[in-house]
N, C-alpha and C positions, 0 to 999 in steps of 0.2 A: 504494500500500499504506499502511495506517495504521501509523505508526510506535509505538513502545513509550511515548514521551513523551505523545503524543496519548492513546493508549488509558488511560494512567495518569490523565490528566486527565478523561477521560471517565468513568472508574471513579468519580471524585470526584463528577461530575455525576449519576450514577446513584445514589450514595448520598443525595445531595441530595433527588433525587425521591423515593426510597423513603421518607426521613425525612418530607418534606413529605406525602406521602399518609398515613402513618401519623398525622401531626398533623392532617390535616384531618378526622379522624374523632373528633377530641377534642370536648369538649362546648364551647359556646359560651361565652364569647368566645375561648377559647384557639385554636379551630381557624382563626381569622384569621390566626395566624402563619403558617400553610401556604401562603398567599396571597404572603408576601414570599419565602419558600423556593422555592416553584414558580418565581418571576419570575426569582429571582437563579440559579438553575439554567438556565432557558432562555436568559439572557443570556450566561451562561458558555459554554454548549452552542454558541450562535452564534458567539461569539467564537473559541472552538477551531475551528469549522469554517471561519471566515473566514480563520484562519492556516493550516489545514490545506489549502484550496484556493488559497491565496496572493491572497486578495482583500483589498485595501487599503482601510481605512475610516480618516478622522480624525475623532477624537472622534464616534463614531456614536450616534444615539439608536435606540431598540429597533426602531422601523419599517425604518431605514436599513440594518439588517442583512438583511431581507427583501428589499429592492429590490436590494441589492448581490449576495447570493448567488444570487437567481432569475436576475439576468444572467448570471452565470457558469454556471448550470445549465441555462438556456434549451435547449430550450423547456419543460423540467421546471419546474414550480411547486413551492413548500414547502407542505406539507399542514399545516392546522389554523392558516392564518394569522389568520383571523376570530377563532378562539377565543383565540389569543395576544394579538390586539388587545383583546379585552374582559378578559384577565386583566390586560394593562398598565394599561388605565383603571381596573380596580377596585384594582389596587395604588397608583395615584396617589391614587385616593379615601380608601383606607386610609391610607396614609403621610402625606399632606398635609392632609387635611380629617377624618381619624378616622372615616370613614364605614364600617362593617364589613359584610361580604357576610352573606347569609343561608347556612342550612345548605344550602338547595337550589343557591345559587350556588355553593358550596364543593364538593358534590358533581359539578356541571357542569365546574368548573374542574379538578377531579381527573381527570375522564374526558379533556378536551380535551388537558390536558397529558400525560396518558400517551399519547395518540395522536400529539401532537406529536413527542415524543421517539422514539416507536417507528416512525412512518411515515417519517420524514425520516432516520433513521441510515443505510439503505441507501445512499440517494443521496448523503449528504454525506460519509459515511465508509467505504462499502463494505461494512458489516458490520451486523448486528442489534443494537439497543440491549440485548435480553436476553441476548446472548452477551458482552457486556462484564462481565467479572469483578471485583468489589470484592476479590478475592484479590491483585489488582496492588498494593494499599495494604497489605497485611500483611507484616511482615519476617519471622516465625517460619515456615520451610519446612513443618513438619509441621502447623501450624495452617493455612496457605495451601492445603496439598493438602486437607486436610479441607474446606474452605470451598468448594473447586473440587467435591469429590464431592458436597457438599450441592446445590451449583448444577445438576449434572448429574442428580442423582436428582429434583430438583423439576422439571426440565424434561422428565423422563420421567414425570411425575405418579406419583412414588413418594414421598409426602410424609413417610411415616412414616421411610422411610430418611433423608430429606433432614433431618429433625428430629434424628435419631440422630448424623448427621455434624455438625450445628451444635452438640449437646452436646460431641461429641469435640474439635471445634475451640476451644469455650470452655475446656475442661479443658487444652487444650495451651498456650492463652494464658496461662492461670493458672501452669501448671507453667514455663513459660518465664520467666515474670516472676519466680517465686519461687526460681529457680536462678540468676538472674543476680546476679552479685557486686555490682554497684552498689544493685540494689534489696534486696537482703539486708542490706547495711549501712545502708540508709535506713530500712527498715522489718523489724527482726528479728523473725522468728517464735518465738513462745514454746516452750520444750520441752515435747514432748508428756509427759503424765504417764501414760498407759495402758501396761500392762505392767509397771509398777514391781513390785518385791518387797513385798508387805505381809505377809510371814510374822511370826507371833507376835501378830497383832491378831485381834479378834473377827470373825466373820462379818458381825455386824451393822455394826461400824465398816467393815469392808472395803467393805460394800456402800453405805455412805454415801459413803466416799471415791471410789469409783467414779463414782456419782451425781455428786458435786462435779467431778471430772474431765471428765465428759462435758458439764457445764454450762459450765466454764470452757473447754473446747476449742471449744464453739459459740459463746461469747462473744468468744473470740480470733478466730475465723473471721469473725465479723461485723464485728468491729473492723479486721481487716485488710482487708475488703473496702471498708469505708468509707475506710481510709488509701489504697486503689488509686483512689478517686473513683468506685466503682459505685453506681449509684442503686439503694438497696435496694428500692424499690418495682418497678423496672423488671427488677430481678434476679430478684425473688419471681415477677413475671408470667412471666418466661423459664423458671423452674424448674417452673412449673405445667404447661408445654406440653411440653418437651423430657424425653427419658430422662435418669437419672442417669448420670453418666460420669466416671471417674478416670483419671489418668495414673499409673502406677507410677514408681518411682525409674528404673527402666530404661527408660522411655519408652514401654512397652506400654500400650495404652489398652483399657479394658473399660467397657461399657455395660449398663445394666438397662433395658430397656423397662417401661412402666407404663401405667395406664389413666388416669393422671391427667390428661392432655392431651385424652383422648377424641379425637373426629374433628377434628382442627385443620384450620382454614379456612386459605385463601389469606392472608388478613390476618394470622392468628397466624404464619403461616410468615415472612411479610415483618418482621413485629415482631421475631421471635427473628433473623433474618438480620442486620437492622439493629443489634440489641442487640450481637450478638458481634462485628460491625465495629466498632461504637463502642468496646467494650471493648478490642478490640486495639489499636487506635490510641491510646487514652487510655493504655495500660499501656506501648506503646512508649516514648511521650513520657516517662514516669517512668523507664523503663530508660536512657533518654539524659541525666537529670539526674546532676549531679557528685556524686560521694560527699562525705558530711559532711566538713569539714576540709580539702577539695582546692580 
C-alpha cells in the first residue's frame, strides 16, 4: 500500500510534470526549461519508487535507477526507457553544452514523459498517476475539497464544472489568506469606501466619488495581488478562462458562469489547475511568515 508520505511526494512530482508540460508549449527558447523540469521530475519519481520498493542504490546515475528497479520488478520492464534515455541525453546537451532542443523534440519529450509517468505508476506504486491528487499539498480544507471536486469533474469530462471548482478553490485560497491574522498584520487591506454616507453633496460629486472609489478598490486589489506574489499575467490568463467566484464572510461560495473562456481545452484546464496550486502554495508560505516585530 502506498503511504501518505509517498503520495505527497508523488503529488509534487505530478505538479512538476504539469508545469513542465505547460512550459514546453512556450515560445523558443523558453520552452527548453521544460526539459530540465521533466528530467528533475523523472529522477525524483524514480528515487521515490526506489525507496517505496526498498531498492538500495549508492549515488546512482539516471540509467542505474532503471536497472535496479527492473531487477525488483522482473519479469516486468519499465515503459518508455528509451524515451527517457533520449531525454537524459538532451538534458546533458542543454545543461553542459547549451544545445537547445527543437520544438519538435520538445513535443516528443512531452509525449514520452507523460507516457513514462502514466504507464509506470501502476506497477511501481499500485495506483494511476492521474489519481494522485495535488490537493495533498494544500493546507486549507475548503480549498482542498474544491480542488478534488475539480479533479473528479475533469476525469468525468465535465470541464465546465471542473473550471468552476477551480475558480471556487482560488477564491477560497484568497479568502483563507486574507482572514489569517499573520497575513492581515503583514499586508493590511485598505478600508472599503463603498456604502459610505454621502448625504449633502451633489449627485455629480457623489458620482465622481463613487467612480473614484471603484478605481481605488481596483488598484487596491491589484496591489494586494502583487504583495501576495501572484503573477498578474498568469492571473489575467486564469481569469479569462474560469467563471467568476467569490467567498462571503460566512464562507459560502458563489460563482457566475460566463462565455469568456469559450470552449476551454485540456491545456487551458491544466494551466488553470497549475495556477491554483501554485497560488495556494505561495500564499500558504506567506501565512507562515512571522508577524512584523515578532
